[in-house]
Every structure is written in C-alpha cells, then in structure tokens.
C-alpha positions as CSV (number, residue, x, y, z in Angstrom):
1,M,76.0,110.0,86.2
2,A,78.1,111.4,89.0
3,T,78.3,115.1,89.4
4,P,81.6,115.9,91.2
5,S,81.6,119.5,90.3
6,A,79.2,122.3,91.3
7,Y,79.6,124.0,88.0
8,V,76.3,123.5,86.0
9,S,76.9,123.3,82.2
10,P,74.0,124.4,80.0
11,R,73.6,120.8,79.0
12,N,73.5,119.6,82.5
13,R,71.0,122.2,83.4
14,W,68.9,121.0,80.6
15,A,69.3,117.3,81.6
16,S,68.2,118.2,85.1
17,L,65.2,120.0,84.0
18,V,64.1,117.4,81.5
19,A,64.1,114.9,84.3
20,V,61.0,116.3,85.6
21,P,58.6,115.7,82.8
22,L,60.3,112.3,82.0
23,V,59.5,111.2,85.6
24,A,56.0,112.6,85.3
25,G,55.4,110.6,82.1
26,M,56.7,107.4,83.9
27,V,54.4,108.0,86.8
28,G,51.5,108.6,84.4
29,S,52.1,105.3,82.6
30,G,51.9,103.4,85.8
31,L,55.4,102.0,85.6
32,V,56.6,103.8,88.8
33,V,55.0,104.7,92.1
34,T,55.6,108.2,93.5
35,P,57.3,108.5,96.9
36,L,55.1,108.1,99.9
37,A,53.8,111.2,101.6
38,G,55.3,112.3,104.9
39,A,59.0,111.8,105.5
40,Q,59.6,111.0,101.8
41,E,57.3,113.9,100.4
42,T,58.8,116.1,97.8
43,P,58.0,119.6,97.3
44,V,56.6,121.2,94.2
45,R,59.2,121.4,91.5
46,P,59.9,124.4,89.2
47,S,58.5,124.2,85.7
48,P,61.1,123.2,83.1
49,T,62.1,125.9,80.7
50,Q,62.9,123.5,77.9
51,E,60.5,121.0,76.2
52,T,61.0,117.3,76.4
53,P,62.2,115.4,73.5
54,A,59.5,115.1,71.1
55,R,59.5,111.4,70.6
56,A,60.4,109.3,73.6
57,T,61.0,105.5,73.2
58,P,57.9,103.7,74.3
59,A,58.1,101.2,77.3
60,P,58.4,97.5,76.4
61,N,56.0,94.9,77.3
62,P,57.7,93.0,80.2
63,E,56.1,89.8,78.9
64,N,57.8,90.1,75.4
65,A,61.2,91.2,77.0
66,P,64.2,89.0,76.0
67,D,65.7,87.0,78.9
68,A,69.1,88.0,80.3
69,P,71.5,85.1,79.9
70,T,72.7,83.4,83.0
71,L,76.5,83.3,82.5
72,Q,79.5,81.6,84.4
73,V,83.0,83.0,85.4
74,P,85.6,80.6,84.3
75,D,88.0,78.9,86.6
76,D,91.0,79.0,84.2
77,L,92.8,82.2,83.2
78,P,91.8,82.9,79.4
79,T,94.5,83.0,76.7
80,G,96.3,86.4,76.4
81,V,95.2,87.6,79.9
82,R,98.4,88.5,82.0
83,L,99.5,90.8,84.6
84,D,101.7,93.5,82.9
85,R,102.5,95.8,85.8
86,V,102.1,96.1,89.6
87,E,102.5,99.4,91.5
88,W,101.8,99.7,95.2
89,K,100.0,103.0,96.1
90,S,100.1,102.4,99.9
91,A,100.8,99.3,102.1
92,N,97.4,98.2,101.5
93,R,96.3,99.5,98.1
94,V,97.9,98.2,94.8
95,A,97.4,99.1,91.2
96,L,97.5,96.3,88.7
97,W,97.7,96.7,84.9
98,V,95.9,93.6,83.3
99,Q,96.4,92.9,79.6
100,S,92.9,92.4,78.3
101,P,92.4,90.6,74.9
102,A,88.8,91.8,74.9
103,M,89.6,95.5,75.5
104,D,92.8,95.2,73.5
105,E,94.8,97.2,76.1
106,A,96.1,96.9,79.6
107,V,93.4,97.9,82.0
108,Q,94.2,99.3,85.4
109,V,92.5,97.8,88.5
110,Q,93.2,98.9,92.0
111,L,92.8,96.5,94.9
112,M,92.2,97.5,98.6
113,L,93.7,94.7,100.6
114,P,92.2,93.3,103.9
115,A,93.3,94.2,107.3
116,T,95.0,90.7,107.9
117,W,96.6,90.5,104.4
118,N,100.1,90.5,105.8
119,S,99.3,88.7,109.2
120,E,97.5,85.8,107.6
121,P,99.3,85.2,104.3
122,D,97.7,81.8,103.7
123,R,94.1,83.1,103.9
124,T,91.8,83.7,101.0
125,Y,89.2,86.6,101.0
126,P,85.8,87.5,99.6
127,S,85.9,90.3,96.9
128,L,83.7,93.4,96.4
129,L,83.7,94.8,93.0
130,L,83.1,98.5,93.4
131,L,82.0,100.5,90.4
132,D,82.3,104.0,89.5
133,G,80.0,106.7,88.0
134,L,79.5,108.0,84.6
135,R,82.6,110.3,84.6
136,A,84.9,107.6,85.6
137,R,88.4,108.8,85.2
138,D,91.4,106.9,83.8
139,D,93.9,107.5,86.6
140,A,91.9,106.6,89.8
141,S,88.6,105.6,90.9
142,G,86.1,108.2,92.2
143,W,85.7,106.0,95.2
144,T,89.2,106.8,96.3
145,L,89.3,110.4,95.1
146,E,86.0,111.6,96.5
147,T,85.4,109.4,99.7
148,K,87.2,108.0,102.6
149,I,86.5,104.4,101.9
150,S,90.3,103.6,102.4
151,Q,89.8,104.3,106.0
152,F,86.7,102.3,106.1
153,F,88.0,99.2,104.4
154,D,91.4,99.2,106.0
155,A,90.0,97.2,109.0
156,K,87.8,95.0,106.9
157,N,88.7,91.5,105.6
158,A,87.7,91.7,102.1
159,V,89.4,92.5,98.8
160,I,87.9,95.6,97.3
161,V,88.2,95.7,93.5
162,L,88.2,99.0,91.8
163,P,88.3,99.1,88.0
164,I,89.9,102.3,86.7
165,G,88.3,104.1,83.5
166,G,85.1,103.3,81.7
167,E,83.7,106.6,81.3
168,S,80.0,106.3,80.2
169,S,80.5,102.6,79.7
170,F,78.0,101.1,82.1
171,Y,80.7,98.4,82.4
172,T,79.0,96.5,79.6
173,D,80.0,94.9,76.3
174,W,79.2,97.5,73.6
175,V,78.0,96.5,70.2
176,A,80.1,99.1,68.4
177,D,83.1,101.3,68.7
178,A,83.3,103.6,71.8
179,K,85.1,106.7,70.3
180,G,88.1,104.6,69.2
181,E,88.1,102.2,72.3
182,Q,86.9,98.6,72.5
183,Y,84.4,98.9,75.5
184,Q,84.0,95.1,76.4
185,W,83.9,95.8,80.1
186,E,81.6,92.9,81.1
187,T,83.9,90.5,79.5
188,F,87.0,92.0,81.2
189,L,85.4,92.3,84.6
190,M,83.6,88.8,84.5
191,Q,85.7,86.4,82.2
192,E,89.2,87.8,82.3
193,L,89.8,89.4,85.6
194,P,88.3,87.0,88.2
195,P,90.6,84.0,87.4
196,L,93.7,86.1,87.7
197,L,92.5,87.6,91.1
198,Q,91.8,84.1,92.3
199,R,95.2,82.8,91.2
200,E,97.5,85.7,92.3
201,W,95.7,87.8,94.8
202,R,94.1,85.4,97.2
203,V,90.5,86.0,96.2
204,G,88.1,83.2,97.4
205,D,84.8,82.1,96.3
206,K,82.4,84.7,97.8
207,H,81.7,87.9,95.9
208,G,79.7,91.1,95.9
209,V,79.2,93.9,93.4
210,A,78.1,97.6,94.3
211,G,78.2,100.9,92.4
212,L,77.0,104.4,92.3
213,S,74.9,105.9,89.6
214,M,76.0,104.2,86.3
215,G,78.0,101.8,88.4
216,G,74.7,101.0,90.3
217,T,72.9,100.1,87.1
218,A,75.9,98.0,86.1
219,A,76.0,96.2,89.6
220,M,72.4,95.0,89.2
221,M,73.0,94.0,85.5
222,L,76.1,92.0,86.4
223,A,74.6,90.3,89.4
224,Q,71.6,89.2,87.2
225,R,73.8,87.8,84.6
226,Y,76.1,86.0,86.9
227,P,73.7,85.0,89.7
228,D,75.9,81.9,90.8
229,Y,79.0,84.2,91.2
230,F,77.7,87.0,93.2
231,Q,76.1,86.6,96.8
232,F,75.5,90.4,97.2
233,A,74.5,93.4,94.9
234,A,74.1,97.0,95.8
235,S,73.2,100.1,93.8
236,Y,73.7,103.6,95.3
237,S,71.5,106.1,93.2
238,G,71.6,103.8,90.2
239,F,69.2,103.9,87.4
240,L,67.4,100.6,87.5
241,D,64.9,101.1,84.8
242,T,66.6,101.8,81.6
243,T,63.8,101.0,79.0
244,S,60.6,102.8,80.5
245,F,59.1,105.8,78.7
246,G,61.9,108.3,78.2
247,M,64.7,106.5,80.0
248,P,66.7,105.6,76.9
249,E,66.8,109.3,75.9
250,A,67.8,110.3,79.4
251,I,70.6,108.0,79.4
252,K,71.6,109.2,75.9
253,V,71.6,112.9,77.0
254,A,73.8,111.9,80.1
255,M,76.4,109.8,77.9
256,Q,76.7,112.8,75.5
257,D,77.3,115.1,78.4
258,A,79.8,112.7,79.9
259,G,82.4,112.4,77.2
260,G,80.2,112.6,74.1
261,Y,79.5,108.8,73.9
262,P,76.7,107.6,71.6
263,A,74.2,105.5,73.4
264,E,73.4,103.5,70.3
265,S,77.0,102.3,70.2
266,M,76.3,100.7,73.6
267,W,73.1,98.6,73.0
268,G,72.2,99.4,69.6
269,P,69.0,101.4,68.7
270,L,67.3,102.9,72.0
271,G,64.8,100.4,73.4
272,S,65.9,97.5,71.3
273,P,65.8,93.9,72.5
274,R,69.5,94.4,73.7
275,W,68.4,97.4,75.8
276,Q,65.7,95.2,77.3
277,E,68.2,92.4,78.0
278,Q,70.2,94.9,80.0
279,D,67.3,96.4,82.0
280,P,67.6,95.6,85.7
281,K,63.9,95.9,86.5
282,L,62.9,93.3,83.8
283,H,65.3,90.6,85.2
284,A,65.0,91.2,88.9
285,A,63.7,87.7,89.4
286,K,67.1,86.3,88.9
287,M,68.3,87.8,92.2
288,R,66.1,85.7,94.3
289,D,69.1,83.9,95.9
290,Q,71.1,87.2,96.4
291,T,71.3,89.7,99.1
292,V,70.2,93.0,97.5
293,Y,70.6,96.7,98.8
294,V,69.3,99.8,96.9
295,S,69.2,103.4,98.0
296,A,68.3,106.7,96.4
297,G,67.5,110.2,97.7
298,S,64.6,112.5,96.7
299,G,66.6,115.3,95.0
300,N,65.6,117.8,97.8
301,T,68.2,119.7,99.7
302,G,69.9,117.4,102.1
303,P,72.7,117.7,104.8
304,W,75.4,117.8,102.1
305,D,73.7,120.1,99.7
306,E,73.5,124.0,99.5
307,P,70.0,125.4,99.4
308,S,68.9,127.6,96.5
309,G,66.4,130.4,96.6
310,L,63.5,127.8,96.0
311,P,62.0,125.8,98.8
312,G,63.7,122.4,99.1
313,I,65.6,122.8,95.8
314,P,69.4,122.7,96.1
315,T,71.9,124.5,94.1
316,N,73.1,121.4,92.6
317,F,70.5,121.3,89.8
318,P,72.0,118.4,87.8
319,G,72.3,116.4,91.1
320,Y,68.6,117.3,91.9
321,G,67.4,116.0,88.5
322,L,69.6,112.9,88.3
323,E,68.6,111.7,91.8
324,L,65.0,112.2,91.1
325,L,65.4,109.9,88.2
326,S,67.3,107.4,90.3
327,R,64.6,107.5,93.1
328,M,61.8,106.7,90.4
329,T,63.6,104.0,88.6
330,T,64.9,102.3,91.8
331,Q,61.3,102.4,93.2
332,T,60.2,100.7,89.9
333,F,63.0,98.0,90.4
334,V,62.1,97.4,94.0
335,N,58.4,96.9,93.2
336,R,59.1,94.4,90.5
337,A,61.9,92.6,92.6
338,R,59.5,92.1,95.6
339,E,56.7,90.9,93.3
340,A,59.2,88.2,92.2
341,G,60.2,87.2,95.7
342,V,63.6,89.1,96.0
343,N,64.4,90.3,99.5
344,V,65.4,93.8,98.8
345,T,66.6,96.3,101.3
346,A,65.5,99.7,100.1
347,N,66.8,102.9,101.7
348,F,64.7,105.9,100.2
349,R,66.1,109.0,101.9
350,P,63.7,111.8,102.3
351,S,66.4,114.3,100.8
352,G,69.8,114.3,99.1
353,T,71.2,114.8,95.6
354,H,73.2,112.8,93.3
355,T,76.6,113.4,94.8
356,W,79.5,111.6,96.7
357,P,78.8,112.3,100.3
358,Y,75.5,110.2,100.0
359,W,77.1,107.4,98.3
360,Q,79.9,107.1,101.0
361,F,77.1,107.0,103.5
362,E,75.2,104.4,101.7
363,M,78.1,102.2,101.2
364,T,78.8,102.1,104.9
365,Q,75.2,101.3,105.6
366,A,75.2,98.4,103.2
367,W,78.4,96.9,104.5
368,P,76.8,94.8,107.3
369,Q,74.5,92.9,104.5
370,Y,77.6,92.4,102.4
371,A,79.5,90.9,105.3
372,T,76.7,88.6,106.2
373,A,76.2,87.5,102.6
374,V,79.9,86.6,102.1
375,G,80.4,85.1,105.6
376,I,82.8,87.4,107.2
377,A,82.6,89.4,110.5
378,N,80.8,92.7,110.4
379,V,82.9,94.3,113.2
380,E,86.5,94.6,113.3
381,P,88.2,92.1,115.7
382,P,89.9,93.6,118.6
383,C,93.7,94.1,118.6
384,V,96.4,95.1,120.9
385,A,99.9,96.2,120.3
386,E,102.6,94.8,122.6
387,G,106.1,95.3,124.0
388,E,108.4,97.6,122.1
389,I,106.0,98.0,119.2
390,A,103.3,99.3,121.6
391,R,105.8,101.8,123.1
392,L,106.8,103.0,119.7
393,A,103.2,103.5,118.7
394,E,102.6,105.7,121.9
395,R,105.4,107.8,120.7
396,E,103.9,108.0,117.2
397,P,100.3,108.6,117.5
398,G,100.1,109.3,113.8
399,L,100.1,105.6,113.2
400,G,96.6,105.5,114.2
401,P,94.8,102.5,115.9
402,C,96.0,98.9,115.3
403,L,94.5,96.8,112.6
404,T,96.1,93.4,113.8
405,N,97.7,91.9,116.8
406,E,101.4,91.1,116.7
407,Y,102.5,88.5,114.2
408,D,105.5,86.8,113.0
409,V,107.6,88.0,110.1
410,R,111.1,86.8,108.8
411,G,113.5,87.8,111.5
412,G,111.0,89.4,114.0
413,K,107.5,90.6,114.6
414,A,105.1,93.1,113.2
415,T,101.9,94.9,113.9
416,D,99.8,96.8,111.2
417,F,98.2,100.1,112.1
418,R,95.8,102.3,110.2
419,F,98.5,104.6,108.8
420,G,101.7,102.3,108.8
421,Q,103.3,99.2,110.1
422,V,105.8,98.7,113.0
423,F,108.4,96.0,112.8
424,W,110.7,94.7,115.7
425,S,113.5,92.4,116.0
426,Q,116.2,91.9,118.8
427,Q,118.7,92.9,116.5
428,T,117.1,96.0,115.0
429,G,114.6,97.2,117.7
430,A,111.2,98.6,116.7
431,H,110.7,101.0,113.7
432,S,107.7,102.2,111.7
433,V,107.3,102.2,108.0
434,L,104.8,104.7,106.7
435,G,103.2,106.2,103.6
436,A,104.8,106.0,100.3
437,I,107.8,104.4,101.7
438,G,105.6,101.7,103.3
439,A,104.2,101.1,99.8
440,A,107.6,100.8,98.3
441,Y,108.6,98.3,101.2
442,Q,105.6,96.3,100.4
443,S,106.4,96.2,96.8
444,E,109.8,94.7,97.9
445,D,108.0,92.0,99.8
446,G,108.6,93.6,103.1
447,P,110.7,91.7,105.6
448,A,110.6,88.6,103.4
449,G,112.3,90.6,100.6
450,S,115.8,91.6,100.0
451,L,115.7,94.7,102.1
452,G,115.1,92.7,105.5
453,L,113.8,94.7,108.4
454,P,113.8,98.4,108.9
455,T,116.7,99.8,110.9
456,S,115.3,103.4,111.4
457,G,112.0,105.1,111.2
458,E,111.3,107.7,108.6
459,N,113.9,110.5,108.4
460,T,114.2,113.8,106.6
461,T,116.8,114.0,104.0
462,P,119.8,116.5,104.4
463,D,118.4,118.6,101.4
464,G,115.2,118.9,103.2
465,K,113.3,117.8,100.1
466,G,112.7,114.1,100.7
467,R,112.3,111.4,103.3
468,Y,114.2,108.0,103.8
469,S,114.2,104.8,105.9
470,D,117.0,102.5,106.5
471,F,116.8,98.7,106.2
472,Q,119.2,96.0,106.9
473,N,120.1,95.5,103.2
474,G,119.3,98.9,101.7
475,V,117.4,102.2,101.9
476,I,114.1,103.7,100.6
477,Y,114.2,107.1,99.5
478,W,111.1,109.4,98.7
479,S,110.6,112.9,97.2
480,P,107.4,114.6,95.9
481,T,108.7,114.5,92.3
482,T,110.2,111.0,92.2
483,G,108.1,108.9,94.6
484,A,109.6,106.1,96.8
485,H,112.2,103.7,95.5
486,A,114.6,101.2,97.1
487,V,118.5,101.5,96.5
488,R,120.5,98.7,97.6
489,G,123.9,96.8,97.1
490,A,126.6,98.1,94.9
491,I,124.4,100.7,93.4
492,R,123.5,102.0,96.8
493,A,127.3,102.1,97.8
494,M,128.3,104.0,94.5
495,W,125.3,106.5,94.8
496,Q,126.2,107.2,98.5
497,D,129.9,107.7,97.6
498,Q,128.8,110.4,95.1
499,G,126.7,112.3,97.7
500,A,123.4,110.2,97.4
501,E,120.5,112.6,96.7
502,R,122.8,115.7,97.0
503,G,125.2,114.4,94.2
504,D,125.0,114.6,90.6
505,L,122.6,111.5,90.5
506,G,119.9,113.1,92.7
507,Y,117.0,111.0,93.9
508,P,116.1,107.5,92.5
509,T,113.3,107.5,90.0
510,T,112.7,103.9,89.4
511,D,113.2,100.7,91.4
512,E,116.0,98.4,90.4
513,I,115.0,96.5,87.4
514,A,116.5,93.0,86.7
515,N,117.5,92.4,82.9
516,P,115.7,89.2,82.0
517,N,118.0,88.8,78.9
518,K,121.5,88.8,80.6
519,P,122.5,89.0,84.3
520,G,122.5,92.5,85.4
521,V,120.2,95.3,86.8
522,V,119.4,99.0,85.9
523,Q,118.2,101.6,88.1
524,G,117.2,105.4,87.2
525,F,118.0,108.5,88.9
526,Q,117.2,112.1,88.3
527,G,120.7,112.8,86.8
528,G,121.2,109.4,85.0
529,T,120.9,105.7,84.8
530,V,123.0,103.3,86.6
531,Y,123.8,99.9,85.0
532,W,125.3,97.0,87.0
533,S,126.6,93.6,86.2
534,E,128.9,91.2,88.0
535,E,131.6,91.9,85.5
536,T,131.4,95.6,85.2
537,G,130.1,96.8,88.6
538,P,127.7,100.0,88.7
539,K,128.2,102.5,86.1
540,V,126.4,105.9,85.3
541,V,125.3,106.6,81.8
542,E,123.7,110.1,81.3
543,G,122.5,112.7,79.0
544,E,122.9,112.4,75.2
545,I,125.1,109.4,75.5
546,L,122.3,107.6,77.6
547,K,119.9,108.4,74.9
548,T,122.1,107.0,72.0
549,Y,122.7,104.0,74.2
550,R,118.9,103.3,74.6
551,E,118.4,103.8,71.0
552,A,120.9,101.3,70.2
553,G,119.4,98.8,72.6
554,A,121.2,99.5,75.8
555,E,122.8,96.6,77.5
556,N,121.0,94.1,75.3
557,S,122.8,95.4,72.2
558,A,126.3,94.6,70.9
559,L,127.5,97.4,73.3
560,G,126.7,95.4,76.4
561,Y,127.1,97.0,79.8
562,P,129.0,100.1,80.4
563,T,132.5,99.7,81.9
564,T,133.2,103.4,82.8
565,D,131.1,106.3,83.8
566,E,131.1,109.2,81.5
567,I,134.7,110.5,80.9
568,A,135.2,114.2,80.1
569,L,137.3,115.0,77.1
570,S,139.5,118.1,76.6
571,T,138.6,118.4,72.8
572,R,135.9,121.0,72.7
573,G,134.3,119.8,76.0
574,G,133.3,116.5,74.6
575,A,132.8,113.3,76.6
576,F,132.6,109.4,76.0
577,S,131.6,106.3,77.7
578,R,133.1,102.8,77.4
579,F,131.1,99.8,76.9
580,Q,131.7,96.1,76.7
581,G,131.4,96.1,73.0
582,G,132.3,99.6,72.0
583,Y,132.2,103.3,72.8
584,I,129.8,106.2,72.5
585,Y,131.4,109.7,71.9
586,W,129.7,113.1,72.2
587,S,130.3,116.7,71.5
588,R,128.1,119.6,71.5
589,G,128.6,120.1,67.6
590,T,128.2,116.5,66.6
591,G,125.9,114.7,69.1
592,A,126.3,111.3,70.5
593,H,127.3,108.3,68.2
594,V,128.3,104.7,68.8
595,V,131.8,103.6,67.7
596,P,132.1,99.9,67.7
597,R,135.1,98.0,68.7
598,G,137.1,96.6,65.8
599,P,138.7,98.1,62.7
600,I,136.8,101.4,62.7
601,F,137.9,102.2,66.2
602,D,141.4,101.0,65.8
603,A,141.8,103.0,62.5
604,W,140.5,106.1,64.3
605,G,143.1,105.6,67.0
606,T,145.9,105.7,64.5
607,V,145.1,109.4,63.8
608,D,144.7,110.2,67.7
609,Y,141.0,109.7,68.0
610,E,138.9,113.0,68.5
611,R,142.2,114.9,68.9
612,G,143.4,114.1,65.4
613,R,142.5,115.3,62.0
614,L,139.2,113.2,61.9
615,G,137.7,114.9,65.0
616,Y,134.5,113.4,66.4
617,P,132.0,111.0,64.6
618,T,129.2,112.6,63.1
619,G,126.9,109.7,62.3
620,P,126.4,106.0,62.9
621,V,128.2,103.2,61.1
622,R,126.2,102.7,57.7
623,T,126.6,99.8,55.3
624,T,127.2,100.7,51.5
625,R,128.4,98.7,48.4
626,D,131.9,99.7,49.5
627,G,131.6,98.3,53.0
628,Q,131.1,99.8,56.4
629,V,131.4,103.5,56.5
630,M,131.6,105.9,59.4
631,D,131.6,109.7,59.0
632,F,133.7,112.0,61.1
633,E,134.2,115.7,61.2
634,G,137.3,115.6,59.0
635,G,136.7,112.6,56.9
636,Q,135.5,108.9,56.6
637,I,136.7,105.5,57.7
638,T,135.6,102.7,55.4
639,V,136.0,99.0,56.3
640,S,136.0,96.5,53.4
641,G,137.4,92.9,53.6
642,G,138.5,93.4,57.2
643,R,140.8,96.4,56.1
644,A,140.2,100.1,57.2
645,E,140.9,103.0,55.1
646,I,140.8,106.5,56.2
647,S,139.8,109.3,53.6
C-alpha cells in the first residue's frame, strides 16, 4: 500500500477518508487500543465526506479461527526450478531470473551481496527477504528505487533477497487467477527459491524476512507459517490485522486501486476461513521463538511530510489514512503477540505517513536486531587499504571508503570499496574498476575469469559517448544505450581493426555468447552481429541478411557459420554473405533469401548469378510435386532427381 506519488486520485482520497471511520469502528469493538496520549497523541481528524461501506465484514471469533499451518522449506531443488538468466546490476547486486513451475514464468529476484562476498569466497551468509509494497513494479524493487539501502547494506554481511513484481499480491498463494497471472508467491518464495539460493548463491541456514506496507503483512504471515526457517521478522507500516471489522473491505479498496485486483481471488470471500488463516494477529503465538520488530507512524505530519492547512494533517492524504490503519492494526498485533509471550519490539512514531523515507529509517533501526538474531556482527569490521591500492584510492576519492582489507585474487591483490574495486599486481600495477563496467567484470568472474586483471582505469572513448577499461585479455566498453560488455580475442582484434566503436559496428550490445550446439561464439554490436568459429574466424552479418540468417536458424542451421563479411554487389546495389552451407543474397527490390549450396546454386551460376537473366532470388526454396523450386526475378530453377532445370 505504498504511495510513491504525491498525486491524490479520487479513489485514493476516498480510501484515506474511509480509513477514519473504519478505525473508529475497530476501536469501538475493543479490537484495537488507541495510541497513548502525550508523545503519540493524534489531533482531531477531519470528518469524512463519503460514507463508509454499508456492510463491513464482521470480525471473526479468535477461538474459532483456523490455525495457520507450520510448513517446512525443502532442502532439494523442486523439479522444474532452474536459473534461466543472470544479469549483474553492479559489482554487488545481481538480478536472477528463476523459472518457477508454480508461477508458470521466470520470476526476477535481485540479490544484494555481502561486503566480503569476493574476499571470502568459501563463506556462506544469512539471508534477509525484503518485500515490497502494494504497487510493486515488474522492473525493480521499490527498496532500490526509493531508498539508499544499497549504501547501507554494501558494508553488511548478509544476502539481501529482493523479489521483483507481485503488485497487490501480498506475496501469498492466490485461490484464483490474478488478472491472467498465476500468483503463487508463497510457493515460489518458500518452496522453489530457497534451495536454489543455498546451492548456487552461498546462502546459509539463518534467515530473516521484512517488508513495508503489504510486504510487512506478508513478512509476518510467512514468518508464522515457516517458524523454523525464519529467526527474524519485521513489519514497517504493515497491516497486521486483516479480518477485524472493515479491514477486508479496506484491503479490497486498496487492491482495486493498485492494479484493479479482486481481493476475493486472493483468499476467497472476504473474512472467510482462508482470510483468517492468513491474519497475522490471529497467529502471533507462532512467533515465540523469533525476534520480531514492528513499526508504524501516526499519520500526522512528520519530518518527511508537507503540512496541509489543517493542524497536524499532511498533504499526503492517502499516506495519512493508510498509516493510521497500519498504526491501529499493528497495535492490535502487538497486544496479541505480547499476550502470547512473543518478544516484540514496537516503534510507534508520534508522526509520519505511509511513505518511503520512514521505511528506510525503520529498516536501519531494525538491522541490529536482525544481525543478533542471525548471528552476525552489527557493526562493520574496520578495514585499511594498503600500498599501491591505498595510493590509488587517495587519487580517486570517488571510490568511497573501503569495505574489505586487501585480499588475494588470481595473479594479484584486491580491495573492495563502496563504489568500486581496486586490483593490483606487479605486472599490471593498481587500477580501479567502477560502476557498470565493474558489474560486467563481475559477470565475467573478475580476475578469475578470462579477462584477467585490469591494465587501465576507466577511460572516456574517443567519440566522447562511452567509457572503457582495458584488461589483460580483453576490454569492457560501456555506453548509455548499450550497457557494458566485454570484447575479447579474435572478435576484439577484428572490431578494433574496423575502428572499434567509431567503426560500422559501433558499441557492443551483448556479451560474447557460446553456442551450446557447435563450437563457436556470437556477439551483438549496434551495426551487426559477429559470429566466430575456429574454422571461419570472426565474420559480420548485418541488416536484412542477418534477419534472414536468424530466421533460418543462424549457425545451427544448414547454413552453418558465415565465411565472409557482407560483400557488396554491383548489380542494383545488392549484397550477399557466404556461409559454410550456402549463401544469402539481398537486393532492395527482392529482399534477402537463402540460396543453398548444390544444384540450384550451381545452375544459377551457369547463367552468371544475379548478373544474368535470372537476376536475384525472390523467395526461399520450396518443395512441390515436381521437386525443389526456387523463384528468381527472371524465372525459376527446379531440381528433380538431382538435375536442375532453368525455366
């Protein structure tokens, strides 16, 4: 239920106003306790201009509520779960696309890696699952978009797990379709993802979960359902009472506003047994062995709010109403939890709305309790840069403070800093690797990979549009439109002979990709694609010829690898490329078409190819009852019984 925008839609304004009478009804029922007077006192609220929903769902009897199941996280990777793609966002943040059978798609999860990830490669780390708000986006977590957590966590020794997407999902398993998507978030997060992180990303056996708003609700639910897995749980402005008077309706309004999702598709009819099974307040007793942290503001104007004309009321009306609901429901949860013997730390701020600066603050406040719960140091260990690395860091203050001491890498030494890494060897000297180039270097396995150690710092390209860093066995180029990609070996030599980024190929647009089906690699550039094999060397395929080559199956087809670059023809400005198994000819009037080696090509040659009476091919080879036929501008070639005839 995050409110990243100051714009107040009519529905949002109504939702914030309806919060007041809903809370009043909950207080009147005795299900919640109003904030204490004094520091947490709230001023008189304005009267709502809209009526409350006529029929609110009655609160369940806690004694009759169904129990939340106690579930276990599997040790083995479930069938069908696999890592489809890895993309490094920085030297310590990586995006994974994990194929999920439950969700029936590849789900993006980003990891923020520990400070000593590179310096202690055999170490495992605790994890913190950090959940987003109701308007979770499909491209990035709100935590990285709206806060500075990357600068907070880069010096910490935990793996921060950020699921991407899940708008209005509450990170739960839905009973019905979610606008065409299979929302089975709990199964993905708790059954499919953990074994993969443990096997491939050095996650150990200590875990925490935290979230804001919707994510805070989900954090409590998951911790209650998996009490043996999580040692820590935190909710920042979560809604920790989902079934008391009016709360199902409030959640329904919020989900409709954030994407138009039907609340009944999540847990069935409002207030039903499934809703009760997922209500954090009803199952607080399951958290007795966990460290629990909750927080909420009062809705009043706080240090990160703009005041309105009403005393104590901010201009962020939706954030005012939603935080008021969070405060009341969190208080209800705290009361139930403490009655059950749960040790809860509750930070009820005297002001503040439902918005990001407060959640960033609370996340930093909760960190010491998480660190204690999972058994890691709360404070960053001291570090000191040494020798040539220290001298370079003095010349480049943009690196920021060190995160590690000097440690060994293949062929040299390294020290990690907040905004980059510095590598040194007797042969290469000391050089920094920064930003997107640093992320690309990490994706190439850093010094242990094929690039080796850096031999230069980051330089501006001659065209002034990009940056590059040299390495022992290659180079990484970056531009704003293409990102950062390594170029090495024979492809690099050919590219640089053609003028590198100033030549026809321009900047690289992909990394070098190995062909799993036959020996060779391929790499994309702005002006074409380079294919390489030991037999053919690097060759450029571009334009319409490249399109036809890909449609035919590229190097995995009968054409095989290209054996020439594109060759210009004098006949009407055409062109062709030669391949191991044939040719692709192009002209403006006919397009690009494959001419396979064999009788058709040989027969075409007898009439002087495109220069003769047949001209260029106008379509692909097709099979008819008379044999194989290929059409040309001036006729046809038919092959039957191994013999070619021109007509």
